[in-house]
C-alpha positions as CSV (number, residue, x, y, z in Angstrom):
1,M,-14.7,-23.2,1.8
2,L,-13.9,-19.8,3.2
3,A,-10.3,-19.2,4.3
4,D,-9.6,-18.8,8.0
5,T,-7.5,-15.9,9.1
6,E,-5.1,-15.5,12.0
7,E,-2.8,-12.7,13.1
8,V,0.6,-13.6,14.6
9,A,3.7,-11.8,15.9
10,L,6.6,-11.4,13.6
11,T,10.2,-11.4,14.9
12,F,12.9,-9.7,12.8
13,E,16.5,-9.4,13.1
14,Q,16.1,-5.6,13.5
15,S,14.6,-6.0,17.0
16,T,16.9,-4.9,19.8
17,H,16.9,-5.3,23.6
18,G,15.1,-2.4,25.2
19,S,11.9,-1.1,26.7
20,G,9.7,-2.4,23.9
21,N,9.2,1.0,22.2
22,A,9.9,1.8,18.6
23,V,13.4,3.3,18.1
24,Q,13.0,5.7,15.1
25,T,15.6,7.1,12.7
26,T,15.4,9.1,9.5
27,R,18.2,7.2,7.9
28,I,17.4,4.9,5.0
29,R,18.5,1.5,6.3
30,H,17.7,-0.5,3.2
31,P,18.5,1.6,0.2
32,I,18.3,-1.3,-2.4
33,A,15.0,-2.5,-1.1
34,S,13.7,1.1,-1.2
35,I,14.9,1.5,-4.8
36,F,13.2,-1.7,-6.0
37,H,10.0,-0.8,-4.1
38,L,9.8,2.3,-6.4
39,F,11.4,0.8,-9.5
40,F,8.9,-1.9,-10.5
41,K,5.9,0.4,-9.8
42,S,7.4,3.2,-11.8
43,M,8.4,1.0,-14.7
44,A,4.9,-0.5,-14.9
45,I,3.3,2.9,-15.0
46,F,5.9,4.3,-17.4
47,L,5.4,1.4,-19.8
48,Y,1.6,1.7,-19.6
49,L,1.9,5.3,-20.7
50,F,4.7,5.0,-23.3
51,S,4.9,1.3,-24.3
52,T,3.4,2.1,-27.8
53,L,6.6,4.0,-28.5
54,F,8.6,0.8,-28.1
55,Y,6.3,-1.9,-29.1
56,S,3.6,-2.0,-31.7
57,N,2.2,-5.4,-30.7
58,F,-0.3,-5.3,-27.9
59,I,0.4,-8.9,-26.8
60,T,4.1,-7.9,-26.3
61,I,3.0,-4.9,-24.3
62,F,0.6,-7.0,-22.2
63,V,3.3,-9.6,-21.4
64,V,5.9,-7.1,-20.5
65,L,3.5,-5.1,-18.2
66,I,2.3,-8.3,-16.5
67,I,5.9,-9.3,-15.8
68,F,6.7,-5.9,-14.2
69,L,3.4,-5.9,-12.2
70,S,4.1,-9.5,-11.0
71,M,7.7,-8.6,-10.0
72,D,6.4,-5.6,-8.1
73,F,3.7,-7.7,-6.3
74,W,6.3,-10.4,-5.3
75,T,8.9,-7.9,-4.2
76,V,6.5,-5.8,-2.1
77,K,4.8,-8.8,-0.5
78,N,7.9,-10.8,0.4
79,I,10.8,-8.3,0.7
80,T,10.1,-4.6,1.0
81,G,7.1,-5.0,3.3
82,R,9.2,-7.0,5.7
83,L,12.3,-4.8,5.5
84,L,10.8,-1.3,5.3
85,V,7.8,-1.5,7.6
86,G,8.1,-4.9,9.4
87,L,4.9,-6.3,7.9
88,R,4.2,-9.6,6.1
89,W,1.2,-11.5,5.0
90,W,1.0,-14.9,3.4
91,N,-1.1,-18.0,3.1
92,H,-0.5,-21.6,4.0
93,I,-2.4,-24.9,4.1
94,D,-2.5,-26.5,7.6
95,E,-2.5,-30.2,8.4
96,N,-6.2,-30.3,8.1
97,G,-6.1,-29.0,4.5
98,Q,-7.6,-25.6,5.5
99,S,-6.3,-22.4,3.9
100,K,-5.1,-19.9,6.5
101,W,-4.1,-16.3,5.9
102,I,-1.3,-15.1,8.2
103,F,-0.9,-11.4,8.9
104,E,2.4,-10.6,10.7
105,N,3.5,-7.4,12.4
106,R,7.0,-6.9,13.8
107,K,5.7,-4.6,16.6
108,T,3.2,-7.1,18.0
109,N,4.2,-8.9,21.2
110,Q,7.9,-8.3,20.9
111,N,8.4,-9.4,24.5
112,N,10.0,-6.1,25.7
113,M,12.1,-5.8,22.6
114,S,12.7,-2.4,21.0
115,V,12.1,-2.1,17.2
116,L,14.4,0.0,15.0
117,E,12.3,1.8,12.4
118,S,13.2,4.2,9.7
119,T,10.5,6.9,9.3
120,T,11.8,7.7,5.8
121,E,11.4,4.1,4.7
122,V,7.9,3.9,6.2
123,T,6.9,7.0,4.3
124,I,8.4,5.7,1.0
125,F,6.6,2.4,1.5
126,W,3.1,3.7,2.2
127,L,3.3,6.7,-0.1
128,A,4.4,4.5,-3.1
129,L,1.8,1.9,-2.3
130,M,-1.1,4.4,-2.2
131,I,0.0,6.5,-5.1
132,A,0.3,3.4,-7.3
133,D,-3.3,2.4,-6.4
134,L,-4.6,5.9,-7.2
135,V,-2.7,6.0,-10.5
136,W,-4.2,2.7,-11.7
137,I,-7.7,3.7,-10.5
138,T,-7.3,6.9,-12.6
139,F,-6.1,4.8,-15.6
140,F,-9.2,2.6,-15.1
141,L,-11.6,5.6,-15.2
142,V,-9.9,7.1,-18.2
143,S,-10.0,3.7,-20.0
144,L,-13.7,3.4,-19.1
145,L,-14.6,6.8,-20.4
146,T,-12.6,6.5,-23.6
147,F,-13.8,2.9,-24.3
148,S,-10.3,1.5,-24.3
149,F,-11.4,-1.9,-23.2
150,K,-8.3,-3.8,-24.4
151,W,-6.2,-1.8,-22.0
152,M,-8.6,-2.4,-19.2
153,T,-7.4,-6.0,-18.8
154,I,-4.0,-4.8,-17.9
155,I,-5.4,-2.2,-15.5
156,I,-7.6,-4.8,-13.8
157,V,-4.6,-7.1,-13.2
158,A,-2.7,-4.1,-11.8
159,L,-5.6,-3.2,-9.5
160,I,-5.9,-6.8,-8.2
161,L,-2.2,-7.2,-7.5
162,N,-1.6,-3.7,-6.0
163,G,-4.9,-3.8,-4.1
164,S,-4.1,-7.2,-2.6
165,N,-0.8,-5.9,-1.2
166,T,-2.5,-2.7,0.1
167,Y,-5.2,-4.6,1.8
168,G,-2.8,-7.3,3.2
169,F,-0.4,-4.7,4.7
170,L,-3.3,-2.6,6.1
171,K,-4.6,-5.8,7.7
172,C,-1.1,-6.5,9.1
173,K,-0.8,-2.9,10.5
174,Y,-4.3,-2.3,11.8
175,G,-5.7,-5.7,12.4
176,S,-9.4,-6.6,11.7
177,E,-11.5,-5.2,8.9
178,Q,-13.5,-3.3,11.4
179,N,-10.4,-1.4,12.5
180,I,-9.6,-0.6,8.9
181,Q,-13.1,0.6,8.2
182,S,-13.1,2.6,11.5
183,I,-9.8,4.3,10.4
184,A,-11.2,5.1,7.0
185,T,-14.4,6.5,8.5
186,N,-12.6,8.6,11.0
187,F,-10.3,10.0,8.3
188,F,-13.1,11.0,6.0
189,G,-15.1,12.3,9.0
190,R,-12.2,14.6,9.9
191,Q,-11.9,15.8,6.3
192,M,-15.6,16.6,6.2
193,I,-15.5,18.5,9.5
194,R,-12.4,20.4,8.4
195,S,-14.1,21.3,5.1
196,V,-17.2,22.6,6.9
197,F,-15.1,24.5,9.4
198,E,-13.1,26.2,6.6
199,K,-16.3,27.1,4.7
200,F,-17.8,28.5,8.0
201,S,-14.6,30.5,8.7
202,S,-14.4,31.9,5.1
203,S,-18.1,32.9,5.2
204,N,-17.5,34.7,8.6
205,Q,-14.6,36.6,7.1
206,Q,-16.6,37.6,4.1
207,N,-19.4,38.9,6.3
208,Q,-16.9,40.8,8.4
209,A,-15.3,42.3,5.3
210,G,-18.8,43.3,4.0
211,Q,-19.7,45.0,7.3
212,S,-16.5,46.9,7.4
């Protein structure tokens, strides 16, 4: 049975009375959460690269890495996502026994309540989330090209856990899958247009330089 989904508003203690607009600050309001948001990701990547210097047994390396990946997944999903960007996703079973996915956004339907948001924390959250995904994708490609299949099991677990958080929080922030796809399409479209424009400009400059 496919799981139903629903999107609901999320009320946090950081909401304040006001006009309903986001009140932004550059100050880091949750330093401990920000540190742990980076710590578990960094440790998992560090141990993947250098674990053979500390452990000779692959089973030990596997267990330690899975622990750090799991701690990162739980921390991001339940703590740093809520505190740093005001997003939370989770699953519950309703009274009819159906599985429902809940995607919560602090900014949605706040009933004329202003939201205090740290732009520094938002940058830390999304940048770390995306960089971790790119790093593990790179590890996967390297492992595939070098036929290091035993390491691929760790990488696949990392991609599943990190990818789940990335998708869940994008769903919280942007809503439906169509919106996410539209954002991705617009982004890559802009990149292609920019690339074509830059090539066109450089060719014009070369032609002008040749004529002169």
